[in-house]
N, C-alpha and C positions, 0 to 999 in steps of 0.2 A: 504494500500499500504506500502512496507517496505521502508525504509529509501534509501534503495538501487535502488529501483525502483523510487524512489522520484529523488535522484541523477539523475540518467539517463534520467529521463524525462527533467530535469532541463538542463541537458548535450545538452539534443536535440533542446530544444527552445534556447540555448544561443549560439549554432553552427551554427544554421540555418541563411543562408545566406540574410534571408528576401527577400523584391521584388528585381527583376533585375533592375539593374542599368544600363543594356546595353536599350536603346532606338533606335528608330526608327531614322534613319538615312535619311528619305525620302525626307526632304527637303534641305539637303546639297550635293552638286557636289561633285565628285569622288575624286578631291583635298582635298575639305572639310571635307570627309569621313577619309582620309589619316590623315590629321591634327588633327583629334578629335582621331583617335587610336592611332598614336604617342604621343600626349601629355598624354593621359588616362597612358600610358606605362610609361612616363616619370615622371611624377606625382607620381608615385606608389614608387619611389625611395627617398629615405631620402633627406629631405631639398629643394627638386627640386620644380622650380616655374616659368617654361619655359614658355616663350609667345608664342602666337600665331605666330609673325613674326620669330621668333627665329624657330620654329618648322617647318616652310615654307622653311628657309634658310637650316638648316639640312636636309630637303625632296629634298632639290633640285626643289623648287617649287618658279617661280618667283614672285615676290613683288606683290601683287595685293591687293589693299586697299578693293573693294569689296567683297572678299573672306573672308579675315580678320574679316568685318562685320558680315558674314553670319557666320562664326564660332564663334564668340562672341556671336550671338542673339541665338545660337543654344546652349551655356552653359548659356544664360542667362535665357533661356527657360528650361533649364535642370540642377537646381542647386546643385541637389543630383546626381550626375552622380559620384562625385568624391570628395574626401575631400578637394582638395583645393578649387573648386568653393566653397564649404561650406563656408569656413574658410574665403578667400580673397577677393571673389564675382570676378564673370566674367568679371566685366570691367577691372580688374587689369590686364589682359592676353591682351585686345584687343589692347591698346596702346603700340610703339615701345617705346625703350631705350630714344631717340629723343623726340616723343610726350611726355613722360611723364616729361622729362626736360621742355618743355614748360610748360604743365598742371601745372608743381610746381612752375614755374615762375609766371604764371597769377595767379593761387591763392595766393602764398605769395605776390604779389605787391597788389592784393584787398584787401587781409587782414589788410596789413600793410598800404598801401595810401589809401585805401577804394576806390579805382577805377582802371580800367583795361587801362594799357598803350596804345598806339597808335601804329601803326604796325612799323611805323621807328624805336619808342624807343626800343619795343620789338625785332627786330631783330639785332638792335646794341648789346643788351644785351644778348642777346643767340647765336652771333657771327654767326649768317645765313642769309641767303639773303631775301629779302623782299618776293621774288616770293615762294621761297622755304617755308616761314613760312607762307603765304597764301594759299600754297597748304595742309601744316598738318594742320592748322585752320579748313580748307575743312572738312578735314576727320573727325577732332574731333568734327563737329558740326553733321555730318552725322553719328557718334559713339554715339551721346549725351551728351557730356559734355559740347558743347558750343552751344549758340544759335544766330542766326542771329540777330544783332541788326542795327538798324539806328541811336541809341541814343548812341552808343559807340566809340570811335574814332578808336578801334580794327576794328569796322564792327560785333563783338559778343559780347557777356555776359555769365557769366559762367550759365551754366542750373540750375534751381531750384534742390537742395539737392547734390549740387557738392561737399559739405564736406563728402559724403559718397561714391562717385563714384567711388574712387581707392581702396577702401578695406581699412584695416585697417593700412596698413604702407602707406596709401594716395602717390602712384606714385614712391614708391622708385624701384630700380633695383639693382642687381648686377648679372652679366653676367662670368662667368666660364670659363675658356679657358685652357683646360688638353692637353697635348701633346698626340696623338692618340686617341683624345675623340672627337666627336662633342659638340661646345660650348652649355651650358645648363644655366636655370637662377636658381638663387636659393633664398630663403626666406630673 
């Protein structure tokens, strides 16, 4: 084989897209499919890291915790779908900014004080109502970051592996608002 033939063969192999990253949407409702399609497009833009909840808002889809979990599970099941999932992990996209603040507070308190605060203490520290916090904790339990626990004052404990749950930046977020554009998340 000539050097040119070898080079062309190498080009063919290196330019090949490989296995399709488009996977079956059969387990997702129509709004879930719209969210995945939107995020795949958004995440292809440089530095974009928009969450499921923000994508729902941008698409005009009413806030729906169950749908967020379904889309999050879809991303967990298909980590090779797009670079963001391989690098940051699906869990990074499931929580809202508010829930990421709660997660950071709980994790930091646990690591520094070796305990999880009670509901009243956590609500005060997070400047939210106990009722609102209970709802977000329940969601975070369904999403897999927390587990119900009668041994903790909060009623929850951090799930095993919580250190890895939010990806390398562990529940950090930056939402960008530009005039004339829909808001988006960045790394």
